[in-house]
C-alpha positions as a printed NumPy array, in Angstrom:
array([[-39.455,  38.802, -57.208],
       [-42.458,  38.393, -55.998],
       [-41.851,  34.449, -56.324],
       [-39.045,  35.755, -53.906],
       [-41.902,  36.832, -51.27 ],
       [-44.   ,  33.639, -51.407],
       [-40.898,  31.368, -50.885],
       [-39.814,  32.95 , -47.766],
       [-43.801,  33.436, -46.389],
       [-43.625,  28.951, -47.012],
       [-40.436,  28.56 , -45.7  ],
       [-41.597,  31.172, -42.41 ],
       [-44.79 ,  29.124, -42.087],
       [-43.683,  25.362, -42.124],
       [-40.713,  26.476, -39.664],
       [-43.271,  28.496, -37.089],
       [-46.33 ,  25.317, -37.758],
       [-42.846,  22.53 , -36.595],
       [-41.605,  24.431, -34.399],
       [-45.115,  24.318, -32.103],
       [-45.853,  20.469, -32.869],
       [-41.541,  19.825, -32.101],
       [-43.368,  21.42 , -28.546],
       [-45.859,  19.677, -27.785],
       [-44.537,  16.192, -27.248],
       [-42.008,  17.813, -24.238],
       [-45.653,  19.522, -22.227],
       [-47.657,  16.444, -23.365],
       [-45.393,  13.928, -21.347],
       [-44.623,  15.738, -17.85 ],
       [-48.809,  15.48 , -18.18 ],
       [-50.418,  11.875, -17.101],
       [-53.793,  10.795, -17.958],
       [-56.741,   9.128, -16.719],
       [-55.867,   6.803, -19.449],
       [-52.313,   5.588, -19.183],
       [-52.937,   4.955, -14.845],
       [-55.593,   3.357, -14.633],
       [-54.777,   0.222, -17.663],
       [-51.293,  -0.071, -15.637],
       [-53.609,   0.199, -11.575],
       [-56.644,  -2.126, -12.95 ],
       [-54.573,  -4.31 , -15.418],
       [-57.35 ,  -4.542, -18.187],
       [-55.211,  -4.403, -21.059],
       [-57.771,  -1.795, -23.67 ],
       [-56.629,   1.852, -25.751],
       [-58.079,   4.63 , -26.774],
       [-60.151,   7.631, -24.796],
       [-61.692,   6.825, -22.143],
       [-64.872,   7.49 , -23.104],
       [-64.297,   4.131, -25.268],
       [-63.368,   1.696, -23.339],
       [-66.784,   1.056, -22.101],
       [-67.574,  -0.452, -25.673],
       [-64.802,  -1.764, -26.064],
       [-64.898,  -4.299, -22.898],
       [-67.343,  -6.245, -24.558],
       [-67.271,  -9.462, -25.141],
       [-63.784,  -9.207, -23.679],
       [-64.332,  -8.544, -20.509],
       [-67.417,  -8.642, -17.532],
       [-68.798,  -5.773, -17.258],
       [-71.977,  -4.56 , -14.375],
       [-73.134,  -1.794, -12.799],
       [-72.248,  -3.213,  -9.463],
       [-68.739,  -1.59 ,  -8.121],
       [-66.351,  -4.099,  -6.993],
       [-62.789,  -3.79 ,  -5.686],
       [-60.316,  -3.515,  -8.483],
       [-62.989,  -2.648, -11.19 ],
       [-62.231,  -0.285, -13.834],
       [-64.801,   2.679, -13.71 ],
       [-65.584,   3.907, -17.083],
       [-67.668,   7.334, -17.301],
       [-68.83 ,   8.746, -20.268],
       [-67.75 ,  11.536, -22.687],
       [-70.241,  14.656, -21.79 ],
       [-69.484,  18.814, -22.856],
       [-67.571,  19.318, -20.39 ],
       [-64.97 ,  15.687, -20.407],
       [-65.519,  15.416, -23.841],
       [-63.201,  12.135, -24.017],
       [-64.406,  10.549, -20.801],
       [-62.919,   9.411, -17.52 ],
       [-61.422,   5.647, -15.792],
       [-61.01 ,   5.148, -12.817],
       [-59.62 ,   1.999, -10.876],
       [-61.995,   0.919,  -7.756],
       [-59.627,   0.529,  -4.697],
       [-62.573,  -0.1  ,  -1.682],
       [-66.119,  -0.267,  -1.558],
       [-67.352,   2.184,   1.41 ],
       [-71.51 ,   1.565,   1.428],
       [-73.855,  -0.078,  -1.277],
       [-73.78 ,   4.162,  -2.261],
       [-69.877,   4.713,  -1.564],
       [-66.401,   3.923,  -3.139],
       [-63.194,   4.66 ,  -3.056],
       [-61.187,   4.826,  -6.165],
       [-58.019,   5.702,  -7.981],
       [-57.247,   8.31 , -10.731],
       [-55.298,  10.681, -12.662],
       [-56.356,  14.172, -14.118],
       [-58.866,  15.298, -12.261],
       [-58.024,  17.451,  -9.634],
       [-55.091,  20.338, -10.13 ],
       [-53.27 ,  19.61 ,  -7.386],
       [-51.182,  22.381,  -5.978],
       [-52.298,  24.135,  -9.933],
       [-51.386,  21.231, -12.193],
       [-53.755,  18.8  , -13.805],
       [-52.37 ,  15.49 , -14.353],
       [-51.755,  14.481, -10.823],
       [-53.133,  10.76 ,  -9.119],
       [-55.313,  10.398,  -6.698],
       [-55.406,   8.046,  -4.065],
       [-58.327,   7.183,  -1.923],
       [-61.278,   9.547,  -4.128],
       [-64.475,   9.828,  -2.528],
       [-67.222,   9.257,  -5.502],
       [-70.408,   8.973,  -4.555],
       [-73.395,   7.618,  -6.656],
       [-76.617,  10.35 ,  -6.67 ],
       [-78.784,   8.489,  -9.151],
       [-82.042,   8.394,  -8.58 ],
       [-82.665,   4.549,  -8.688],
       [-79.197,   3.819,  -6.383],
       [-77.612,   1.951, -10.   ],
       [-74.564,   3.607,  -9.534],
       [-75.378,   5.845, -13.364],
       [-74.31 ,   9.158, -11.889],
       [-71.788,   9.581,  -9.577],
       [-70.489,  13.067,  -7.766],
       [-66.633,  13.033,  -7.168],
       [-64.261,  14.014,  -4.893],
       [-62.598,  17.561,  -6.22 ],
       [-59.445,  18.212,  -4.615],
       [-59.761,  22.664,  -6.327],
       [-63.376,  22.558,  -3.491],
       [-62.533,  20.205,  -0.99 ],
       [-65.924,  18.846,  -1.888],
       [-67.538,  15.936,  -4.222],
       [-67.681,  17.673,  -7.246],
       [-70.357,  20.643,  -8.107],
       [-72.103,  18.298, -11.207],
       [-72.954,  14.932, -11.275],
       [-70.82 ,  12.658, -13.679],
       [-72.855,   9.976, -15.894],
       [-70.848,   6.208, -15.229],
       [-71.225,   4.286, -18.352],
       [-70.559,   1.028, -15.944],
       [-68.044,  -1.082, -13.99 ],
       [-65.139,  -3.059, -16.032],
       [-63.856,  -6.461, -13.637],
       [-60.764,  -6.759, -13.943],
       [-60.519, -10.166, -12.563],
       [-61.785, -11.21 , -16.263],
       [-58.917, -11.837, -18.034],
       [-58.639, -10.035, -21.766],
       [-59.442, -13.207, -24.208],
       [-56.054, -14.783, -25.354],
       [-54.332, -13.319, -27.975],
       [-52.975, -15.035, -30.923],
       [-49.758, -16.072, -29.895],
       [-47.008, -15.199, -32.232],
       [-44.046, -17.785, -30.83 ],
       [-42.134, -20.066, -32.724],
       [-44.03 , -22.877, -34.167],
       [-44.033, -25.909, -32.512],
       [-41.845, -28.088, -34.702],
       [-39.321, -25.587, -33.46 ],
       [-39.618, -26.356, -30.083],
       [-39.223, -30.305, -30.239],
       [-35.023, -30.469, -31.146],
       [-35.789, -29.812, -35.007],
       [-32.624, -29.115, -35.83 ],
       [-31.829, -28.263, -40.579],
       [-31.89 , -31.829, -42.044],
       [-33.763, -33.767, -39.756],
       [-36.468, -34.096, -42.495],
       [-40.272, -32.797, -42.655],
       [-40.991, -36.274, -41.016],
       [-40.34 , -34.057, -37.701],
       [-42.079, -31.489, -38.606],
       [-45.543, -33.298, -39.959],
       [-45.102, -35.414, -36.691],
       [-44.393, -32.   , -34.728],
       [-47.109, -30.515, -36.031],
       [-49.931, -33.118, -34.532],
       [-49.257, -31.359, -30.609]])
């Protein structure tokens, strides 16, 4: 009898957990994150949490502390923003102000995961080096109250290193047909 009680409890637990996991993807699909938006807008082919983009870009993309049109602005992770944030620079307004496009910053009409375009960002760093910024926050109709640390800018116009090719071997592209013999294959490998 005790065995049946444990079995029933185990089945109920599994069903509850399965139901919770099954409901997460539906909610997540309606919620646009900053990373896929920035990747699509900029062409910078980096994946993973926004706070890792700066380090991932090293050796693949040019990076710097100067905003440029089309660059990805990489925000550091903080207590209030643990995964960091990425946005795409759309316009240089002045040496201390830019406009960006990004996703999942301000809740719009009570919903997170929205795209915002032409968003004002002001450099508030003491050195004027874009290491700390304040970003327009729609719910208050002004720049956000907290300054956000920026790791730097990833320059999208610097193409990523070419990935290894998984195309068909050269010898299959030189009119090779079964039965042509190894000499045709060997000769084509020199190309």
